C-alpha positions in Angstrom: -16.5 -14.7 5.9 -13.7 -12.9 7.7 -13.6 -15.5 9.8 -12.1 -17.6 6.9 -9.3 -15.3 6.6 -5.7 -15.4 8.4 -6.1 -12.8 11.2 -4.2 -10.0 9.7 -6.2 -10.2 6.6 -10.0 -10.5 8.8 -8.2 -7.2 10.1 -8.1 -5.4 7.2 -11.0 -6.4 6.0 -12.7 -4.9 9.3 -11.3 -1.5 8.0 -12.7 -1.9 4.8 -16.0 -2.8 6.6 -16.2 0.1 9.2 -15.2 3.1 6.1 -18.2 1.3 4.2 -16.8 -0.4 1.2 -17.9 -3.7 -0.8 -14.2 -4.6 -1.3 -13.8 -7.8 -0.3 -10.0 -9.6 0.7 -9.2 -12.7 -1.2 -6.7 -15.2 -0.3 -4.7 -15.8 -3.3 -3.8 -20.0 -4.0 0.0 -18.3 -4.9 2.5 -15.4 -3.5 1.2 -11.6 -4.2 4.5 -10.4 -2.5 5.7 -8.0 -5.7 3.5 -6.4 -7.7 4.3 -8.9 -10.5 2.5 -11.8 -8.5 -0.2 -10.3 -7.8 -1.2 -9.1 -11.2 -0.7 -12.3 -12.3 -2.0 -13.6 -9.3 -5.8 -11.0 -10.3 -4.9 -11.2 -13.9 -4.2 -6.8 -14.4 -2.2 -5.0 -15.1 1.2 -4.6 -13.2 0.7 -0.9 -12.9 -3.0 -1.6 -11.3 -1.0 -2.7 -8.3 -1.3 0.0 -5.7 1.6 -1.6 -3.6 2.7 -0.1 0.0 5.7 0.8 1.1 6.7 2.2 4.6 9.7 4.3 4.8 10.9 6.2 7.7 11.8 9.7 8.5 14.9 10.2 9.1 14.8 13.5 11.7 11.5 12.7 13.0 11.6 8.6 12.8 8.4 8.9 12.1 6.5 6.3 9.2 5.7 7.4 6.4 3.3 5.0 3.6 3.8 5.5 0.4 1.1 3.8 -1.7 2.2 3.4 -5.4 1.7 1.9 -8.9 3.1 -1.6 -9.1 5.2 -0.2 -12.3 6.4 2.7 -10.4 9.7 3.0 -8.3 9.2 6.1 -5.5 11.9 9.0 -6.0 12.8 9.4 -2.0 14.0 12.9 -2.8 10.5 14.0 -4.2 8.9 11.7 -0.9 11.2 13.8 1.4 10.3 17.1 0.0 6.8 16.3 0.5 7.6 14.7 4.0 9.4 17.5 4.6 12.4 15.6 6.1 14.8 13.4 4.5 12.9 9.9 3.9 15.5 6.1 4.5 13.8 3.2 3.7 12.2 1.3 7.2 12.9 -2.3 7.6 11.2 -5.2 9.1 10.9 -4.4 12.5 9.6 -1.3 11.7 7.3 -1.9 9.3 5.9 -4.2 11.4 6.1 -2.1 15.0 4.3 0.5 13.3 1.8 -0.7 11.0 1.1 -4.4 12.5 2.0 -6.2 9.5 5.2 -7.7 7.2 6.5 -6.5 4.3 5.1 -8.3 1.1 1.9 -8.1 2.7 1.4 -3.6 4.1 -2.0 -2.8 3.1 -3.7 0.8 2.9 -5.6 0.7 5.9 -5.9 -1.1 9.5 -2.5 0.0 10.9 -1.5 0.1 14.5 -1.5 4.3 14.4 -2.1 7.2 12.0 0.3 7.0 9.2 1.3 10.0 6.8 0.4 8.6 3.5 1.4 9.6 -0.3 -0.8 7.9 -3.1 0.7 7.9 -6.4 -1.0 10.1 -9.1 -0.8 7.2 -11.7 -2.8 4.9 -9.8 -5.5 7.6 -10.9 -5.7 6.1 -14.5 -7.5 3.3 -13.4 -10.7 2.5 -12.7 -10.0 -0.7 -10.4 -6.7 -1.0 -8.4 -5.5 -4.1 -6.1 -4.0 -3.1 -2.8 -2.3 -6.1 -0.9 -4.3 -7.2 2.0 -2.3 -8.2 5.3 -0.7 -11.2 4.3 1.7 -12.0 1.6 -1.7 -14.1 -0.6 -4.4 -11.7 -0.1 -5.8 -8.8 -2.0 -8.9 -7.0 -2.6 -9.8 -4.0 -5.4 -11.2 -1.0 -4.7 -11.2 2.5 -7.3 -9.0 4.9 -6.2 -11.0 7.6 -5.0 -12.0 4.8 -2.7 -8.0 4.7 -2.0 -7.8 8.4 -1.6 -10.8 8.4 0.9 -9.8 5.7 3.0 -6.3 6.3 3.1 -6.8 10.2 3.1 -3.5 10.2 1.2 -2.3 12.9 -0.4 -2.1 12.4 -3.9 1.4 13.3 -5.3 3.5 13.2 -8.7 6.2 10.3 -6.5 7.6 8.4 -9.1 11.0 8.5 -10.1 12.0 9.4 -13.5 13.5 7.3 -16.1 17.0 7.2 -16.5 18.0 7.8 -12.5 19.7 5.4 -11.3 
């Protein structure tokens, strides 16, 4: 099956296989770059999309991966406290250099290096969630518990509270 996948999606499938997951990367005809597009493609709630966002430690210059519910915005102040340093957005070059993937298709696994990961607690409310699989046209489904296991991520309250600007 991985022979028919683009190289970056095949890399994600290989990582899933190494973890012993039955999850299969699915190619979609339309873009899944945004949480809404991904939810529309698979017919789930936007909140069930596990969006991977890479941030940059302002002191360490290390990548910090956040896997957030597609319905939520990340509170970077909370994230900074969890990471132990101020956090900023990572640009496209930084994301590709540190993960091996382009923005819009960053998966939770298969990166070039181990990345400290935080998982949005709100994803635990679902039996199944969907994550990017290396391209803006590829997704896979898994349980929140499997996401925690394969990423080694720390579950945390990282959602920006309503009313903040």
